[in-house]
PAMARKOL-457363 format. One line per 10 residues: their letters; for each residue x, z, y of C-alpha. Coordinates in steps of 0.2 Angstrom, whole numbers, always signed. Each point is the difference from the previous one (the first is absolute). Example, Ala and Ser with C-alpha at 12.3 -4.5 7.8 and 13.67 -1.06 7.14 Angstrom:
as = +62 +39 -22 ~ +6 -3 +17
***
This chain:
mdriilslsi = +50 -47 -81 ~ -13 +13 +0 ~ +4 +16 -7 ~ +0 +3 +20 ~ -12 +3 +7 ~ -10 +17 +0 ~ -6 -7 +17 ~ +0 +9 +15 ~ -12 +13 -4 ~ +14 +7 -10
ififsacktk = +14 -3 +14 ~ -8 +12 +12 ~ -2 +15 -12 ~ +17 +11 -4 ~ +15 +7 -10 ~ +12 +12 -6 ~ +4 +18 -3 ~ +10 +16 -4 ~ +0 +20 +1 ~ -10 +12 -7
ipmnfdttin = -19 -2 -6 ~ -12 +4 +15 ~ -12 +14 -3 ~ -16 -11 +1 ~ +6 -10 -16 ~ -6 +10 -15 ~ +15 +5 -9 ~ -10 +7 -15 ~ -3 -15 -10 ~ +9 -7 -15
vpyadkipyq = +10 -15 +4 ~ -6 -15 -13 ~ +16 -7 -9 ~ +1 -15 -11 ~ +5 -2 -19 ~ +18 -5 -1 ~ +2 -14 -13 ~ +16 -9 +1 ~ +1 -19 +0 ~ +16 -9 +0
lkkhgdirvd = +0 -16 +12 ~ +17 -11 -4 ~ +9 -12 +11 ~ +15 -6 +3 ~ +7 +12 -11 ~ -8 +13 +11 ~ -10 +13 -8 ~ -15 +9 +10 ~ -11 +11 -7 ~ -18 +2 +8
nyywmneren = -7 +14 -4 ~ -19 -6 +8 ~ +1 -17 -8 ~ -17 +3 -9 ~ -9 +2 +17 ~ +0 -20 +0 ~ -14 +1 -13 ~ -15 -2 +13 ~ -13 +6 -13 ~ +8 +12 -7
pevidylere = -10 +17 +0 ~ +16 +12 +5 ~ +4 -12 +12 ~ -17 +2 +8 ~ +0 +17 -2 ~ +16 +2 +8 ~ -6 -7 +14 ~ -14 +7 +1 ~ +9 +19 +0 ~ +10 -6 +14
ndyynkmten = -16 -5 +12 ~ -6 +18 -6 ~ +16 +8 +4 ~ +0 -6 +18 ~ -18 +4 +2 ~ +2 +20 -5 ~ +16 +1 +9 ~ -8 -7 +17 ~ -17 +7 -2 ~ +4 +12 +14
sksfredlfq = +1 -14 +12 ~ -15 -9 -5 ~ -11 +3 +13 ~ +14 -6 +13 ~ +3 -15 -10 ~ -19 -4 +2 ~ +1 +4 +18 ~ +15 -12 +3 ~ -11 -13 -8 ~ -13 +3 +10
elkkrikede = +12 -2 +16 ~ +8 -16 -7 ~ -17 -7 -3 ~ -7 +5 +18 ~ +12 -9 +8 ~ -7 -18 -8 ~ -14 -7 +7 ~ -12 -3 -14 ~ -11 -12 +6 ~ +16 -14 +3
esapyffngy = +0 -17 +0 ~ +14 -14 +3 ~ +5 -11 +15 ~ -13 -15 -5 ~ +11 -16 -3 ~ -11 -17 -1 ~ +5 -14 -13 ~ -9 -16 -6 ~ -16 +3 +9 ~ -1 +18 -4
wyitrfekgq = +4 +18 +7 ~ +8 +11 -14 ~ -1 +20 +4 ~ +6 +14 -11 ~ -10 +17 +2 ~ -2 +17 -7 ~ -15 +11 +2 ~ +0 +19 +3 ~ +1 +9 -15 ~ +6 -16 -11
qypiytrkkd = +19 +0 -9 ~ +1 -22 -2 ~ -3 -14 +11 ~ -14 -11 +4 ~ +5 -19 +2 ~ -11 -9 +12 ~ -3 -15 +10 ~ -10 -10 +14 ~ -5 -15 +2 ~ +6 -10 +16
smnaleeiif = -3 +15 +11 ~ +4 +16 -1 ~ -19 +6 +6 ~ -4 -10 -16 ~ -9 +10 -16 ~ +13 +7 -10 ~ +4 -3 -18 ~ +7 +11 -11 ~ +12 -9 -11 ~ +6 +16 -9
dcnkmaknhd = -6 +18 +0 ~ +17 +9 -11 ~ -11 +15 +3 ~ -12 -6 -12 ~ +11 -8 -11 ~ +13 +16 -3 ~ -14 +10 -6 ~ +1 +8 -18 ~ +21 -6 +2 ~ +12 +13 +3
yfrlvgmnvs = +11 -14 +7 ~ -4 -16 +8 ~ +6 -13 +11 ~ -6 -18 +6 ~ +15 -13 +5 ~ +1 -17 +4 ~ -15 -3 +9 ~ +0 -19 -1 ~ -16 -11 +8 ~ -1 -18 -4
pdnskviygt = +2 -14 +13 ~ -20 -3 +0 ~ -3 +21 +3 ~ -11 -2 -15 ~ +10 +11 -13 ~ +13 +13 +0 ~ +16 +5 -12 ~ +4 +16 -2 ~ +10 +14 -11 ~ -4 +17 -7
dtksrrkytl = +9 +14 -7 ~ -7 +14 -7 ~ +15 +9 -11 ~ +15 -2 +15 ~ +11 -11 -9 ~ -3 -14 +8 ~ -6 -9 -10 ~ -13 -10 +10 ~ -18 -8 -9 ~ -3 -14 +11
yvkdlvtgkv = -20 -6 +3 ~ -9 -12 +11 ~ -14 +6 +10 ~ -13 -14 +5 ~ -3 +4 +20 ~ -16 -8 +1 ~ -9 +8 -14 ~ +10 +16 +0 ~ +1 -2 -19 ~ +20 +3 -10
ldteikntsg = +4 -16 -11 ~ +2 +2 -18 ~ +19 -2 +5 ~ +9 +14 -4 ~ +18 -2 -2 ~ +11 +15 -6 ~ +18 +6 +2 ~ +4 -11 +16 ~ +10 +4 +14 ~ -16 +0 +12
qsvwssdnkn = +6 -16 +11 ~ -8 -16 -1 ~ -2 -15 +10 ~ -14 -12 +1 ~ +2 -19 +2 ~ -9 -10 +12 ~ -14 -6 -11 ~ -8 +18 -2 ~ +1 -1 -19 ~ +18 +1 -5
ffyvhknstt = +11 +16 +4 ~ +17 +6 -8 ~ +5 +18 -5 ~ +15 +9 -8 ~ -2 +9 -18 ~ +11 +14 -4 ~ +10 +4 -15 ~ -12 +11 -10 ~ +15 +12 -4 ~ +15 +0 +14
lrpekvfrhn = -15 -5 +12 ~ +12 -13 +9 ~ -10 -14 +7 ~ +4 -14 -10 ~ -13 -14 -1 ~ -9 -10 +11 ~ -18 -7 -4 ~ -11 -12 +8 ~ -19 +6 -2 ~ -16 -11 +3
iefpssndtl = -16 +12 +5 ~ -10 -14 -9 ~ +8 +4 -15 ~ +4 +18 -13 ~ +17 +5 +6 ~ +4 -4 -21 ~ +0 -18 +7 ~ +15 +5 +13 ~ +16 -12 +2 ~ +15 +11 +0
ifyekdetys = +11 -8 +13 ~ +17 +7 -2 ~ +6 +12 -8 ~ +17 +11 +5 ~ +10 +3 -15 ~ +16 +7 +7 ~ -4 +19 +0 ~ +9 +5 +17 ~ -12 -11 +8 ~ -18 +4 +5
vyvtesksle = -12 -13 +9 ~ -14 -2 +14 ~ -13 -11 +7 ~ -1 -4 +18 ~ -5 -13 +12 ~ +7 -7 +18 ~ -9 +5 +16 ~ -10 -17 +3 ~ -6 +4 -18 ~ +6 -18 -5
yificsystl = +11 +6 -13 ~ +2 +10 -15 ~ +16 +9 -6 ~ +8 +8 -16 ~ +14 +12 +4 ~ +11 +6 -13 ~ +11 +13 +4 ~ +12 +13 -3 ~ +10 +13 +11 ~ +12 -12 +5
tsefqfiksd = -6 -19 -2 ~ -19 -9 +4 ~ -7 -15 -6 ~ -13 -9 +8 ~ -13 -15 -8 ~ -14 -7 +9 ~ -15 -12 -1 ~ -12 -5 +13 ~ -16 +9 +0 ~ -13 -12 -2
epesnfkliq = +10 -7 -16 ~ -3 +16 -11 ~ +3 -11 -16 ~ +17 -6 +6 ~ +18 +6 -6 ~ +9 +11 +11 ~ +17 -7 +7 ~ +15 +11 +3 ~ +5 +2 +18 ~ +18 +8 -5
krtkgleytv = +3 +6 -18 ~ +7 +17 -2 ~ +19 +1 +4 ~ +6 +18 -2 ~ +1 +10 +15 ~ -11 -11 +10 ~ -14 +6 +7 ~ -14 -10 +10 ~ -19 +2 +4 ~ -8 -14 +7
dqfgnhfyil = -14 -5 +13 ~ -7 -17 +5 ~ -5 -8 +17 ~ -5 -18 +0 ~ +15 -13 -10 ~ +12 +16 -3 ~ +2 +14 -9 ~ +6 +14 +10 ~ +12 +11 -10 ~ +8 +19 +2
nnkdgsfnyk = +16 -1 -10 ~ +17 +8 -2 ~ +11 -17 -4 ~ +17 -2 +2 ~ +2 +18 +0 ~ -12 +5 +13 ~ -3 +17 -5 ~ -11 +3 +16 ~ -10 -14 -5 ~ -3 -16 +10
iskalitkps = -15 -11 +5 ~ +2 -18 -7 ~ -12 -15 -1 ~ -1 -15 -12 ~ -12 -16 -2 ~ -14 +3 -14 ~ +5 -15 -7 ~ +19 +7 -2 ~ +0 +18 +0 ~ +14 +4 -10
sdnwidlith = +13 +12 +7 ~ +11 -15 +3 ~ -11 -7 +15 ~ -5 +18 +7 ~ +6 -1 +19 ~ +2 +15 +9 ~ -10 +5 +14 ~ +5 +18 +2 ~ +18 +5 -7 ~ +7 +13 -7
redvlienld = +5 +15 +11 ~ +10 +15 -7 ~ -8 +13 +12 ~ -18 -8 -2 ~ -12 +2 -16 ~ -14 -12 +0 ~ -13 +9 -10 ~ -17 -12 +2 ~ -5 -16 +6 ~ -18 -3 +6
ifkdywvvte = -5 -17 +4 ~ -14 -7 +12 ~ -6 -17 +5 ~ +10 +2 +17 ~ +11 +13 -4 ~ +11 +10 -12 ~ +3 +18 +0 ~ +17 +7 -8 ~ +1 +19 -3 ~ +18 +5 +2
rkngltnlrv = +10 +16 -2 ~ +15 +5 +11 ~ +8 +16 -1 ~ -17 +6 -9 ~ -11 -3 +12 ~ -13 -14 -4 ~ -4 -14 +15 ~ -13 -16 -2 ~ +8 -14 +5 ~ -13 -13 +6
qswdgsenyi = +7 -20 +1 ~ -12 -15 +2 ~ +3 -14 -9 ~ +3 -13 +13 ~ +16 +12 +8 ~ -9 +6 +14 ~ -1 +17 -3 ~ +11 +14 -9 ~ -3 +19 +5 ~ -1 +16 -6
ipaegeayem = -16 +10 +1 ~ +6 +16 +9 ~ +0 +17 -9 ~ +6 +17 +6 ~ +8 +15 -11 ~ +15 +5 -11 ~ -11 +4 -15 ~ -15 -12 -3 ~ -6 -13 -11 ~ -6 -18 +6
ytgfnpnfnt = -8 -13 -11 ~ -11 -16 -1 ~ -17 +6 -8 ~ -13 -11 -8 ~ +0 -17 +6 ~ -10 -11 -9 ~ -6 -12 +13 ~ +12 -16 +2 ~ -9 -7 +15 ~ +4 +13 +12
sklrygftsm = +12 +5 +15 ~ -4 +19 -4 ~ +10 +12 -12 ~ -5 +17 -5 ~ +14 +12 -2 ~ +2 +17 -4 ~ +11 +13 +9 ~ +3 +20 -5 ~ +13 +14 +1 ~ +3 +16 -3
ktprsvfefd = -12 +8 +12 ~ -10 -16 +1 ~ -16 -5 -8 ~ -1 -16 -10 ~ -8 -12 +13 ~ -4 -20 -3 ~ +3 -10 +16 ~ -6 -19 +3 ~ +14 -9 +8 ~ -3 -17 +11
mvsknkkllk = +16 -10 -5 ~ -5 -12 +13 ~ -4 +11 +16 ~ +11 +14 -8 ~ -14 +13 +5 ~ -4 +13 -13 ~ -14 +13 -4 ~ -4 +14 -12 ~ -13 -2 -14 ~ +1 +14 -8
qqeiidnnfk = +11 +17 +0 ~ -2 +11 -14 ~ -10 +14 +4 ~ +5 +20 -2 ~ -14 +12 +1 ~ +10 +14 +5 ~ -4 +7 +18 ~ +19 +5 +2 ~ +7 -16 -5 ~ +9 -8 +15
vnnyiekrff = +14 -14 -3 ~ +9 +9 +13 ~ +1 +18 -7 ~ +13 -7 -13 ~ +18 -6 +1 ~ +6 -14 -10 ~ +20 -5 -3 ~ +12 -10 -9 ~ +19 +3 -1 ~ +12 -3 -12
arsrdgvnip = +11 +12 -12 ~ +18 -4 -6 ~ +0 -2 -21 ~ +15 +3 -8 ~ +6 -16 +1 ~ -1 -2 +18 ~ -17 -10 -1 ~ -13 +5 +13 ~ -17 +7 -10 ~ -15 -1 +14
islvynkkte = -11 +12 +0 ~ -19 -1 +7 ~ -9 +16 +6 ~ -15 +9 +7 ~ -5 +17 +5 ~ -12 +11 +11 ~ +7 +1 +18 ~ -4 +17 -3 ~ +10 +3 -13 ~ +18 +7 +4
lkgdtpllly = +15 -8 -9 ~ +9 +16 -5 ~ +11 -3 -16 ~ -12 +7 -9 ~ -17 -11 +3 ~ -8 -5 -18 ~ +4 -19 -2 ~ -7 -11 -13 ~ +12 -15 -3 ~ -6 -16 -10
gygsygsttn = +9 -13 -8 ~ -2 -18 -10 ~ +15 -11 +1 ~ -5 -13 -16 ~ -4 -18 -2 ~ +3 -4 +18 ~ -16 +10 +5 ~ +1 +6 +17 ~ -9 +16 +5 ~ -4 -4 +21
psfsstrlsl = -3 +15 +10 ~ -20 +0 +2 ~ -15 +11 +2 ~ -9 +12 -11 ~ -14 +11 +3 ~ +3 +11 -15 ~ +17 +4 +8 ~ -7 +10 +15 ~ -3 +13 -12 ~ +17 +3 -4
ldrgfifaia = +5 -3 +20 ~ -11 +9 +6 ~ +5 +16 -8 ~ +18 -2 +6 ~ +9 -13 -13 ~ +10 -13 +4 ~ -4 -17 -9 ~ +16 -14 -3 ~ +3 -15 -10 ~ +18 -4 -6
hvrggeylgr = +1 -19 +1 ~ +13 +1 -15 ~ +8 -15 -7 ~ -9 -10 -14 ~ -14 -4 +13 ~ +2 -14 +13 ~ -2 +12 +15 ~ +17 -8 +8 ~ -1 -16 -11 ~ +3 -9 -14
kwyedgkllt = +17 +9 -5 ~ -7 +15 +5 ~ -10 -3 -16 ~ +14 -8 -9 ~ +12 +16 +1 ~ -12 +10 -8 ~ -6 -7 -16 ~ +8 -5 -18 ~ +19 +7 +3 ~ -2 +8 +16
kkntfndfid = -17 +8 -4 ~ +11 +18 +5 ~ +1 -4 +18 ~ -20 +4 +2 ~ +2 +15 -10 ~ +15 +5 +12 ~ -8 -7 +17 ~ -14 +10 -4 ~ +10 +18 -4 ~ +11 -4 +14
asnylidegy = -15 +0 +13 ~ -6 +14 -6 ~ +17 +7 +5 ~ -2 -6 +16 ~ -15 +7 +3 ~ +6 +16 -4 ~ +15 -1 +11 ~ -7 -8 +15 ~ -12 +16 +0 ~ -17 -6 -5
tnskhlhavg = -2 +9 -15 ~ +9 +11 -14 ~ +0 -1 -18 ~ -13 +13 -2 ~ -12 -10 +10 ~ +5 -20 -5 ~ -13 -7 -10 ~ +2 -18 -10 ~ -14 -10 -7 ~ +1 -19 -7
gsaggllmgv = -11 -8 -13 ~ +4 -13 -15 ~ +17 -7 +4 ~ -1 +12 +13 ~ -2 +12 -14 ~ +16 -4 -8 ~ +10 +4 +17 ~ -9 +16 +0 ~ +6 +5 -17 ~ +18 -7 +3
ilneapelyr = +2 +10 +17 ~ -10 +16 -11 ~ +19 -1 -13 ~ +11 -3 +13 ~ -4 +10 +16 ~ -14 +12 -5 ~ +7 +13 +14 ~ -4 -9 +13 ~ -21 -1 -4 ~ -12 +13 +0
sviaavpfvd = -13 -10 -11 ~ -2 -18 -5 ~ -15 -10 -4 ~ +4 -15 -12 ~ -16 -11 -2 ~ +0 -10 -16 ~ +17 -1 -1 ~ +10 -13 -8 ~ +13 +12 -9 ~ +4 -5 -18
vittmlddsi = +10 -15 +8 ~ +9 -4 -16 ~ -13 +3 -15 ~ -12 -10 +12 ~ +10 -15 +4 ~ +8 -2 -19 ~ -19 -2 -4 ~ -7 -17 +4 ~ -17 +2 -6 ~ -4 +12 +15
plttgeydew = -8 -7 +14 ~ +13 -7 +14 ~ +14 +3 -9 ~ +9 -17 -4 ~ -4 -8 +17 ~ +9 +15 +8 ~ +15 -2 -8 ~ +7 -7 +17 ~ -6 +15 +9 ~ +10 +13 -10
gnpndqiyyk = +11 -10 -14 ~ -3 -5 -17 ~ +5 +17 -11 ~ +4 -13 -15 ~ +16 -2 +10 ~ +11 +14 +0 ~ +5 +0 +17 ~ -18 +3 +5 ~ -4 +11 -13 ~ +16 +12 +4
ymlsyspydn = -6 -1 +20 ~ -17 +3 -4 ~ +4 +16 -11 ~ +9 +6 +13 ~ -16 +3 +12 ~ -15 -1 -12 ~ -8 +15 +7 ~ -8 +5 -20 ~ +19 -1 -7 ~ +8 +11 +12
vkkqdypnlm = -11 +15 +3 ~ +12 +14 -2 ~ +1 +19 -1 ~ +1 +4 +18 ~ -14 +5 +12 ~ -13 -12 +6 ~ -11 +1 +17 ~ -19 +3 -3 ~ -6 -16 -7 ~ -17 -9 -1
vtagyhdsqv = -2 -14 -11 ~ -15 -12 -2 ~ -4 -12 -11 ~ -15 -13 -6 ~ -5 -1 -18 ~ -4 -19 +1 ~ +15 -4 +12 ~ +7 -18 -4 ~ +14 +1 +10 ~ +7 +16 -4
qywepakwva = -6 +6 -16 ~ -8 +18 +1 ~ +15 +9 -14 ~ +13 -4 +12 ~ -4 +15 +12 ~ -7 +8 -14 ~ +16 -1 -10 ~ +10 +5 +15 ~ -10 +16 +3 ~ +2 +5 -18
klrthktdnn = +19 -1 +1 ~ -1 +7 +17 ~ -8 +16 -6 ~ +14 +3 -12 ~ +12 -3 +10 ~ -1 +8 +19 ~ +8 +16 +1 ~ -11 +5 +16 ~ -17 +7 +3 ~ -8 -12 +12
vlflitnmds = -13 -8 -6 ~ -3 -16 -9 ~ -18 -9 -3 ~ -4 -17 -9 ~ -18 -6 +5 ~ -8 -14 -10 ~ -14 -10 +6 ~ -8 -6 -16 ~ -12 -12 +8 ~ +11 -9 +9
ghsgssgrfn = +17 -11 +2 ~ +15 -1 +12 ~ -11 -1 +16 ~ -9 +15 -4 ~ -18 +4 +2 ~ -11 -14 +5 ~ -12 +4 +15 ~ +7 +6 +18 ~ -7 +16 +0 ~ +7 +4 -20
alketakqyt = +17 -6 +7 ~ +1 +14 +14 ~ -4 +13 -14 ~ +16 -7 -8 ~ +10 +3 +17 ~ -9 +17 +4 ~ +10 +5 -17 ~ +15 -4 +6 ~ +0 +5 +18 ~ -9 +16 -7
filqlegkae = +17 +4 -10 ~ +12 -3 +14 ~ -11 +9 +12 ~ +1 +16 -13 ~ +18 -2 +0 ~ +2 +2 +17 ~ -14 +15 +3 ~ -13 -11 +8 ~ -12 -2 -13 ~ -12 +10 +9
***
């Protein structure tokens, strides 16, 4: 389920294009073209000719040459804006508090803090014993670990119950293939343990010796095997605990909030299955909670003698919460605590010793409902606004009455609160600091409204703009969309986006079907054989913004990444006249070919999202919208496409082939760029400043088109 995310940094970038090439692009540079080598793809009696199939050959020098020629073309075409791009990068960077640190949290005798030092790209993970006044102990300095690597990411930091060891995973290729290590926190030495090709996750048993981890398939990168490792022995002695043989499923390991139980979860898009053992019995056999049943999704936590289960049993499409005795955990014995409601989506459950907190979404807005186990308390934490995000934060402590939660809106920086569930008082622990003397929350206006779609459904739109910006029908507007996997794009704050808002842009999010903004049915109505609703919703939202006088087609820009890049590809084919420019970041555009290749990461696990094209019904439907297969002879807007050479979610050749085909079909003189990061994967560059350089490229592109790159 994660041809998704190009995380939220891309979400706040931008968009789509049309008209004559602006004079500040160098039009004298020769356009790069790729060789056409016809390759026939046959299925269901249908023959597709792919002239660029050869780009799948990762090590082919001709492939590298083409990608480098496209990069060189972009660099030469935009040479005139290079200084502005650098100035913009510095502008984005200056808003960040460089010597930043997280709100500390206390767990198992230590205060944990993540901090950044001025001028450094990567975080430093630290802890202090008992008191914030204690001596700082550096667990990891990722700046030192990242030296000599073009890409670096550390994940899964997991301290042992006795606080003496820490497991962690690193990736230096951006393929999401993590190598696990164990560090002795007493001596500071890294043990001989080196476990390659994992998901980066781990769970300690309570004996401080054994831990469980997930191994990935070396070809498809599917998380498929769970092993137990004893740190006193080499990894060659690791015990295979579970092998998920069904290629449409993946696995992960986790633990209960109380740390008393360890779980293995097998999951597909629509189905899940949990097994469990007690943490103090690591060599015992895992027992099933409820065997997999097609369409039954559930997650599990534990309190006392019961499992607490968030699930969709009996058609509860918006989910409900049930409990079952640990000794009788199957679904026949589930007792409902919160029943299903058609107008409320239950998103999450947090368990504490005396309270439980439920994250609910109603009419697109999230609420945190607090209930006591004895039934004496049941209330919602107040929140204000019409375009905001509210969520429970990291709450590792079980024996506490303090809930940590986050709040942000399109004009409000991210804030971390501590809420006392007994007194109902809250205090602000930390708010994102914006280093900009001109920034004030009240300088911006945020709104939410609904656009009518072609089939009569109301599409929510959230937007924000500077109060000095005149809404006069030709205001530049950047519209973001995603709409897949039930992933909800919440209206939240971005400091980088201020560079657009303060230059007169409106930023908007179209909450199209395929996400879960309006509940589970909103997702169901934007997948499989209803996927076209996602695309139609975005086009209809675009028309609404034009009709209501927020912008026009000469100033409307669109942006989306990954599965949102698929959305961008479709709107380019179907309604190119609506947009001045489009930015498609690591776009999933060669839908049919990818979904027919079960050797590609994620393919088999996503049949429930897109359909299996081995079935003719899905083949024909997917073929009718697949961006690569539907490129046509017509005018296209200005277009910027990004790719990651090491991308494991959307292989680099999808955007590369798409751009090559667009070059031979587009009948306009608008610019078309393909920028491939040869050192990164799906999420772009690592390091907080390197990521801003990618944002600066995209912002410069759109600002040039608006004549604001000065």
